[in-house]
N, CA and C atoms as an extended XYZ file, in Angstrom:
285
Properties=species:S:1:pos:R:3:atomname:S:1:resname:S:1:resid:I:1 pbc="F F F"
N        12.758      -42.147       28.859 N   MET     1
C        12.612      -40.813       28.565 CA  MET     1
C        11.353      -40.180       28.798 C   MET     1
N        11.117      -38.990       29.147 N   GLN     2
C         9.831      -38.425       29.513 CA  GLN     2
C         9.341      -37.560       28.289 C   GLN     2
N         8.140      -37.681       27.805 N   ASP     3
C         7.632      -36.843       26.785 CA  ASP     3
C         7.208      -35.472       27.435 C   ASP     3
N         7.641      -34.430       26.799 N   ARG     4
C         7.408      -32.941       27.360 CA  ARG     4
C         6.612      -32.398       26.270 C   ARG     4
N         5.424      -31.748       26.746 N   GLU     5
C         4.752      -31.030       25.958 CA  GLU     5
C         5.353      -29.531       25.881 C   GLU     5
N         5.339      -29.081       24.654 N   PRO     6
C         5.797      -27.606       24.482 CA  PRO     6
C         5.056      -26.593       25.581 C   PRO     6
N         5.736      -25.799       26.165 N   ASN     7
C         5.158      -24.808       27.137 CA  ASN     7
C         4.630      -23.629       26.196 C   ASN     7
N         3.482      -23.370       26.352 N   GLU     8
C         2.979      -22.235       25.453 CA  GLU     8
C         3.439      -20.873       25.784 C   GLU     8
N         4.081      -20.857       27.071 N   ASP     9
C         4.556      -19.395       27.374 CA  ASP     9
C         6.051      -19.404       27.348 C   ASP     9
N         6.784      -20.444       26.627 N   SER    10
C         8.152      -20.433       26.398 CA  SER    10
C         8.561      -19.206       25.647 C   SER    10
N         9.620      -18.736       25.766 N   PRO    11
C        10.168      -17.820       25.087 CA  PRO    11
C        10.137      -17.866       23.516 C   PRO    11
N        10.349      -19.181       23.096 N   SER    12
C        10.242      -19.214       21.654 CA  SER    12
C         8.908      -19.275       21.089 C   SER    12
N         7.947      -19.842       21.831 N   GLU    13
C         6.599      -19.541       21.550 CA  GLU    13
C         6.115      -18.143       21.334 C   GLU    13
N         6.485      -17.333       22.394 N   ARG    14
C         6.139      -15.852       22.427 CA  ARG    14
C         6.810      -15.185       21.308 C   ARG    14
N         7.973      -15.423       21.055 N   SER    15
C         8.651      -14.716       19.773 CA  SER    15
C         8.008      -15.081       18.464 C   SER    15
N         7.555      -16.278       18.403 N   ARG    16
C         7.039      -16.548       17.112 CA  ARG    16
C         5.441      -15.959       17.110 C   ARG    16
N         4.764      -15.830       18.102 N   ALA    17
C         3.517      -15.072       18.075 CA  ALA    17
C         3.736      -13.571       18.078 C   ALA    17
N         4.879      -13.076       18.589 N   ASP    18
C         5.136      -11.616       18.351 CA  ASP    18
C         5.545      -11.396       16.941 C   ASP    18
N         6.148      -12.373       16.317 N   ALA    19
C         6.627      -12.068       14.781 CA  ALA    19
C         5.383      -12.135       13.960 C   ALA    19
N         4.482      -13.104       14.283 N   ALA    20
C         3.282      -13.215       13.349 CA  ALA    20
C         2.526      -11.967       13.577 C   ALA    20
N         2.421      -11.401       14.907 N   THR    21
C         1.556      -10.129       15.111 CA  THR    21
C         2.143       -8.992       14.312 C   THR    21
N         3.437       -8.964       14.512 N   SER    22
C         4.246       -7.860       13.705 CA  SER    22
C         4.075       -7.875       12.293 C   SER    22
N         4.154       -9.081       11.652 N   ALA    23
C         4.029       -9.450       10.171 CA  ALA    23
C         2.605       -9.032        9.644 C   ALA    23
N         1.686       -9.147       10.591 N   ALA    24
C         0.142       -8.842       10.330 CA  ALA    24
C        -0.025       -7.413       10.235 C   ALA    24
N         0.566       -6.703       11.311 N   TYR    25
C         0.611       -5.220       11.234 CA  TYR    25
C         1.201       -4.590       10.088 C   TYR    25
N         2.430       -5.059        9.888 N   LEU    26
C         3.100       -4.557        8.549 CA  LEU    26
C         2.380       -4.811        7.261 C   LEU    26
N         1.880       -6.056        7.254 N   ARG    27
C         1.035       -6.224        5.894 CA  ARG    27
C        -0.029       -5.261        5.820 C   ARG    27
N        -0.827       -4.942        6.845 N   HIS    28
C        -1.822       -4.010        6.766 CA  HIS    28
C        -1.400       -2.622        6.453 C   HIS    28
N        -0.428       -2.308        7.357 N   ALA    29
C         0.036       -0.905        7.218 CA  ALA    29
C         0.575       -0.620        5.740 C   ALA    29
N         1.194       -1.646        5.222 N   GLY    30
C         1.535       -1.443        3.661 CA  GLY    30
C         0.316       -1.442        2.702 C   GLY    30
N        -0.505       -2.135        2.996 N   ALA    31
C        -1.860       -2.104        2.228 CA  ALA    31
C        -2.503       -0.617        2.129 C   ALA    31
N        -2.490       -0.316        3.430 N   GLY    32
C        -3.029        1.268        3.617 CA  GLY    32
C        -2.276        2.344        3.073 C   GLY    32
N        -0.972        2.171        3.030 N   LEU    33
C        -0.015        3.115        2.341 CA  LEU    33
C        -0.215        2.970        0.752 C   LEU    33
N        -0.306        1.820        0.428 N   GLN    34
C        -0.365        1.636       -1.068 CA  GLN    34
C        -1.680        2.379       -1.483 C   GLN    34
N        -2.699        1.980       -0.791 N   PHE    35
C        -4.024        2.663       -1.012 CA  PHE    35
C        -3.907        4.161       -1.064 C   PHE    35
N        -3.336        4.727       -0.156 N   ALA    36
C        -3.139        6.271       -0.138 CA  ALA    36
C        -2.322        6.729       -1.259 C   ALA    36
N        -1.218        6.113       -1.460 N   LEU    37
C        -0.209        6.545       -2.526 CA  LEU    37
C        -0.862        6.449       -3.877 C   LEU    37
N        -1.795        5.314       -4.302 N   THR    38
C        -2.532        5.179       -5.495 CA  THR    38
C        -3.583        6.134       -5.622 C   THR    38
N        -4.233        6.582       -4.479 N   PHE    39
C        -5.343        7.639       -4.464 CA  PHE    39
C        -4.763        8.899       -4.985 C   PHE    39
N        -3.721        9.342       -3.918 N   LEU    40
C        -3.155       10.729       -4.182 CA  LEU    40
C        -2.201       10.805       -5.414 C   LEU    40
N        -1.628        9.654       -5.831 N   GLY    41
C        -0.664        9.725       -6.968 CA  GLY    41
C        -1.475       10.141       -8.164 C   GLY    41
N        -2.646        9.187       -8.314 N   LEU    42
C        -3.407        9.698       -9.606 CA  LEU    42
C        -4.146       10.897       -9.534 C   LEU    42
N        -4.562       11.313       -8.430 N   GLY    43
C        -5.109       12.613       -8.220 CA  GLY    43
C        -4.194       13.694       -8.586 C   GLY    43
N        -2.786       13.427       -8.252 N   LEU    44
C        -1.937       14.512       -8.485 CA  LEU    44
C        -1.468       14.412      -10.003 C   LEU    44
N        -1.634       13.476      -10.650 N   VAL    45
C        -1.212       13.454      -12.093 CA  VAL    45
C        -2.416       14.103      -12.769 C   VAL    45
N        -3.759       13.889      -12.345 N   GLY    46
C        -4.971       14.387      -12.858 CA  GLY    46
C        -4.834       16.045      -12.762 C   GLY    46
N        -4.299       16.394      -11.558 N   TRP    47
C        -4.301       17.834      -11.370 CA  TRP    47
C        -3.062       18.625      -12.362 C   TRP    47
N        -2.008       17.881      -12.491 N   TRP    48
C        -0.924       18.276      -13.205 CA  TRP    48
C        -1.222       18.464      -14.584 C   TRP    48
N        -1.971       17.382      -15.265 N   VAL    49
C        -2.366       17.352      -16.473 CA  VAL    49
C        -3.427       18.532      -16.797 C   VAL    49
N        -4.393       18.726      -15.828 N   ASP    50
C        -5.291       19.766      -15.947 CA  ASP    50
C        -4.681       21.030      -15.979 C   ASP    50
N        -3.620       21.413      -15.304 N   GLN    51
C        -2.881       22.659      -15.350 CA  GLN    51
C        -2.255       22.732      -16.812 C   GLN    51
N        -1.654       21.625      -17.125 N   GLN    52
C        -1.095       21.771      -18.615 CA  GLN    52
C        -2.053       22.089      -19.647 C   GLN    52
N        -3.202       21.408      -19.502 N   LEU    53
C        -4.244       21.563      -20.644 CA  LEU    53
C        -5.230       22.621      -20.384 C   LEU    53
N        -5.462       23.171      -19.155 N   GLY    54
C        -6.335       23.996      -18.750 CA  GLY    54
C        -7.802       23.341      -18.810 C   GLY    54
N        -7.848       22.303      -18.485 N   SER    55
C        -9.216       21.605      -18.590 CA  SER    55
C        -9.716       21.516      -16.916 C   SER    55
N        -9.343       22.318      -16.149 N   GLU    56
C        -9.706       22.088      -14.733 CA  GLU    56
C       -11.180       22.127      -14.516 C   GLU    56
N       -11.602       21.314      -13.673 N   PRO    57
C       -11.010       20.236      -12.732 CA  PRO    57
C       -11.342       18.816      -13.253 C   PRO    57
N       -11.550       18.666      -14.490 N   TRP    58
C       -12.113       17.420      -14.985 CA  TRP    58
C       -11.054       16.201      -14.850 C   TRP    58
N        -9.974       16.504      -15.184 N   LEU    59
C        -8.801       15.463      -15.091 CA  LEU    59
C        -8.424       15.129      -13.613 C   LEU    59
N        -8.544       16.174      -12.683 N   LEU    60
C        -8.281       15.951      -11.251 CA  LEU    60
C        -9.426       15.121      -10.662 C   LEU    60
N       -10.648       15.186      -11.074 N   ILE    61
C       -11.559       14.336      -10.741 CA  ILE    61
C       -11.566       12.946      -11.286 C   ILE    61
N       -11.279       12.927      -12.567 N   ALA    62
C       -11.097       11.581      -13.053 CA  ALA    62
C        -9.873       10.779      -12.539 C   ALA    62
N        -8.789       11.543      -12.201 N   GLY    63
C        -7.604       10.937      -11.373 CA  GLY    63
C        -8.133       10.450       -9.967 C   GLY    63
N        -8.908       11.120       -9.315 N   ILE    64
C        -9.247       10.897       -8.018 CA  ILE    64
C       -10.119        9.563       -7.966 C   ILE    64
N       -11.101        9.481       -8.942 N   VAL    65
C       -12.054        8.523       -9.111 CA  VAL    65
C       -11.215        7.172       -9.550 C   VAL    65
N       -10.230        7.245      -10.555 N   LEU    66
C        -9.518        6.133      -10.953 CA  LEU    66
C        -8.469        5.822       -9.954 C   LEU    66
N        -7.926        6.597       -9.176 N   GLY    67
C        -7.003        6.366       -8.013 CA  GLY    67
C        -7.861        5.672       -6.959 C   GLY    67
N        -9.162        6.170       -6.671 N   ALA    68
C        -9.902        5.405       -5.541 CA  ALA    68
C       -10.265        4.016       -5.942 C   ALA    68
N       -10.819        3.783       -7.200 N   ALA    69
C       -11.094        2.454       -7.708 CA  ALA    69
C        -9.829        1.573       -7.684 C   ALA    69
N        -8.713        2.072       -8.203 N   GLY    70
C        -7.533        1.256       -8.174 CA  GLY    70
C        -6.996        0.959       -6.875 C   GLY    70
N        -7.040        1.719       -5.948 N   GLY    71
C        -6.729        1.676       -4.541 CA  GLY    71
C        -7.479        0.728       -3.939 C   GLY    71
N        -8.934        0.869       -4.087 N   MET    72
C        -9.865       -0.131       -3.409 CA  MET    72
C        -9.615       -1.559       -4.015 C   MET    72
N        -9.416       -1.809       -5.306 N   TYR    73
C        -9.032       -3.063       -5.829 CA  TYR    73
C        -7.851       -3.610       -5.324 C   TYR    73
N        -6.964       -2.837       -5.217 N   SER    74
C        -5.570       -3.275       -4.738 CA  SER    74
C        -5.607       -3.605       -3.233 C   SER    74
N        -6.313       -2.788       -2.580 N   LEU    75
C        -6.581       -3.107       -1.241 CA  LEU    75
C        -7.271       -4.339       -0.887 C   LEU    75
N        -8.275       -4.706       -1.647 N   ALA    76
C        -9.100       -5.874       -1.484 CA  ALA    76
C        -8.249       -6.949       -2.060 C   ALA    76
N        -7.535       -6.963       -3.054 N   SER    77
C        -6.895       -8.153       -3.442 CA  SER    77
C        -5.621       -8.440       -2.479 C   SER    77
N        -5.030       -7.378       -1.960 N   ARG    78
C        -3.978       -7.504       -1.057 CA  ARG    78
C        -4.435       -8.147        0.071 C   ARG    78
N        -5.423       -7.855        0.742 N   LEU    79
C        -6.081       -8.417        2.046 CA  LEU    79
C        -6.904       -9.699        1.769 C   LEU    79
N        -6.795      -10.133        0.653 N   ASP    80
C        -7.399      -11.563        0.326 CA  ASP    80
C        -9.023      -11.445        0.543 C   ASP    80
N        -9.636      -10.170        0.108 N   ALA    81
C       -10.969       -9.898        0.473 CA  ALA    81
C       -11.816      -10.364       -0.876 C   ALA    81
N       -11.111      -10.397       -2.105 N   LEU    82
C       -11.800      -10.883       -3.211 CA  LEU    82
C       -11.692      -12.383       -3.255 C   LEU    82
N       -12.818      -12.870       -3.596 N   PRO    83
C       -12.874      -14.325       -3.880 CA  PRO    83
C       -12.022      -14.784       -4.974 C   PRO    83
N       -11.380      -15.968       -4.648 N   ARG    84
C       -10.503      -16.518       -5.819 CA  ARG    84
C       -11.220      -17.680       -6.327 C   ARG    84
N       -11.077      -17.792       -7.567 N   SER    85
C       -11.794      -18.944       -8.275 CA  SER    85
C       -10.703      -20.042       -8.357 C   SER    85
N       -11.374      -21.213       -8.045 N   ARG    86
C       -10.516      -22.316       -7.993 CA  ARG    86
C       -11.162      -23.371       -9.076 C   ARG    86
N       -10.285      -24.074       -9.722 N   SER    87
C       -10.802      -25.045      -10.843 CA  SER    87
C       -11.694      -25.978      -10.008 C   SER    87
N       -12.938      -26.247      -10.634 N   GLY    88
C       -13.806      -27.173      -10.020 CA  GLY    88
C       -14.585      -26.687       -8.807 C   GLY    88
N       -14.409      -25.516       -8.256 N   ASP    89
C       -15.054      -24.944       -7.263 CA  ASP    89
C       -16.206      -24.156       -7.602 C   ASP    89
N       -17.363      -24.329       -6.991 N   SER    90
C       -18.361      -23.471       -7.396 CA  SER    90
C       -18.777      -22.437       -6.336 C   SER    90
N       -18.996      -21.095       -6.675 N   THR    91
C       -19.222      -20.069       -5.680 CA  THR    91
C       -20.623      -20.066       -5.202 C   THR    91
N       -21.526      -20.850       -6.014 N   ARG    92
C       -23.029      -20.899       -5.654 CA  ARG    92
C       -23.142      -21.897       -4.623 C   ARG    92
N       -24.129      -21.648       -3.618 N   PRO    93
C       -24.472      -22.780       -2.695 CA  PRO    93
C       -25.019      -23.941       -3.347 C   PRO    93
N       -24.955      -25.090       -2.697 N   ARG    94
C       -25.378      -26.313       -3.404 CA  ARG    94
C       -26.723      -26.497       -2.763 C   ARG    94
N       -27.637      -26.980       -3.598 N   LYS    95
C       -28.936      -27.346       -3.096 CA  LYS    95
C       -29.337      -28.607       -2.510 C   LYS    95
């Protein structure tokens, strides 16, 4: 029998690469959508509460700031930008 190496341009290899690329696009699009909805959602809640209490624009500003902070944290953690602590791992460089 002859050993065959898989062809990198075979249809199955291309479809796997396309699926991985699509998954990455969807992951990033979902993260961006989550960021935008968090930002806008808390801003709208702040605006609505301001309308009810007559404290314009302070709760709107607080909602926008909280939405931005929460959205950034969510975006960073979802895209694995935040360092994860491992047991026994040190984040400081060794000397």
